[in-house]
Structure formats: structure tokens, C-alpha cells
C-alpha positions as CSV (number, residue, x, y, z in Angstrom):
1,M,9.0,22.1,14.9
2,T,7.2,21.1,11.7
3,D,10.1,22.4,9.5
4,W,12.7,20.3,11.4
5,L,10.6,17.0,11.3
6,G,9.2,17.7,7.8
7,A,5.7,17.0,9.2
8,S,3.6,17.6,12.3
9,P,4.3,15.6,15.4
10,E,1.0,13.9,14.9
11,D,1.9,12.8,11.4
12,V,5.3,11.5,12.5
13,A,3.6,9.6,15.3
14,K,1.1,8.0,12.8
15,V,4.0,6.9,10.5
16,L,5.9,5.4,13.5
17,L,2.7,3.5,14.6
18,D,2.1,2.2,11.1
19,F,5.7,1.1,10.9
20,S,5.5,-0.6,14.3
21,R,2.4,-2.5,13.2
22,S,4.0,-3.6,10.0
23,S,7.2,-4.7,11.8
24,E,5.1,-6.7,14.2
25,L,3.4,-8.5,11.4
26,L,6.7,-9.2,9.6
27,S,8.0,-10.8,12.8
28,K,5.3,-13.5,12.6
29,D,7.3,-15.7,10.2
30,R,5.3,-18.9,10.6
31,E,2.0,-17.2,9.8
32,L,3.5,-15.5,6.8
33,V,5.1,-18.6,5.5
34,D,1.8,-20.5,5.8
35,R,0.0,-17.9,3.7
36,Y,2.7,-16.4,1.4
37,A,5.5,-18.9,1.0
38,Q,7.9,-18.0,-1.9
39,K,6.1,-14.7,-2.6
40,W,7.0,-11.1,-2.2
41,V,4.7,-9.2,0.2
42,G,4.0,-5.5,0.6
43,V,3.0,-4.7,4.2
44,C,1.6,-1.3,5.1
45,S,-0.2,-0.2,8.3
46,G,0.2,-3.6,9.7
47,E,-1.5,-5.6,7.0
48,V,-0.4,-7.4,3.8
49,K,-1.6,-5.2,1.0
50,I,-0.1,-7.1,-1.9
51,A,1.5,-10.5,-2.5
52,C,3.1,-11.5,-5.8
53,G,5.5,-14.0,-7.2
54,D,8.1,-11.4,-8.3
55,L,9.2,-8.0,-7.1
56,A,8.4,-6.2,-10.3
57,S,4.8,-7.4,-10.2
58,L,4.5,-6.4,-6.5
59,L,5.8,-2.9,-7.2
60,E,3.5,-2.5,-10.2
61,A,0.5,-3.7,-8.1
62,L,1.4,-1.2,-5.3
63,D,1.5,1.6,-7.8
64,S,-1.8,0.6,-9.5
65,Q,-3.6,0.3,-6.2
66,G,-2.3,3.7,-4.9
67,V,-0.3,2.1,-2.1
68,S,2.7,4.3,-1.3
69,R,6.0,2.6,-1.8
70,S,7.6,4.7,0.8
71,D,5.1,3.6,3.4
72,T,5.4,-0.1,2.5
73,A,7.7,-2.7,3.9
74,V,8.6,-5.2,1.2
75,R,9.9,-8.7,2.0
76,F,10.3,-12.1,0.3
77,I,8.8,-14.8,2.4
78,E,11.0,-17.9,2.2
79,R,9.6,-21.3,2.8
80,E,12.8,-22.3,4.7
81,Q,14.1,-20.0,7.3
82,R,17.8,-19.2,7.1
83,T,20.1,-20.1,10.0
84,P,22.9,-17.8,11.0
């Protein structure tokens, strides 16, 4: 089973839980806008790990702090929400 998943079921469950927490945080637009308007944020394990004014700085900060890019959701927080 580990070969097929690339990890143990427990590890896969942890990654999915972390992703779920991060997704939940990213769905709270108003809270994020209030704190991080016009910034790039890196969210990992349900918390904002890094916030920067540009994407290159955010990625550099993730690397320097040892935060895995592959485990981090990155999003630009716009002050004004787009309408469809």
C-alpha cells in the first residue's frame, strides 16, 4: 500500500488534514483582507506562515525559514473581491 500511495496511510491523512486546515483559512476572505490586503501569503497547516509584498520575496522567505513549498498554499490577497 505504501508503494502505491508513496507514503503511509497515516502520512497521507496528515497531509490531507493540513490541506483542509489551510483551505478553511483561505476561505475566510474578510479576515485575510483585514490583515494581509495586497500581499502574498503562504499558508501551511492552517496558518499564515509568511506574508510578503511580492511573490519572489514570499518564496525566498519560505525557503529561508525551511517551510516546504510543496506543503504551502500561496495566494495573493486582493483588497477588492472579484465578481464573476
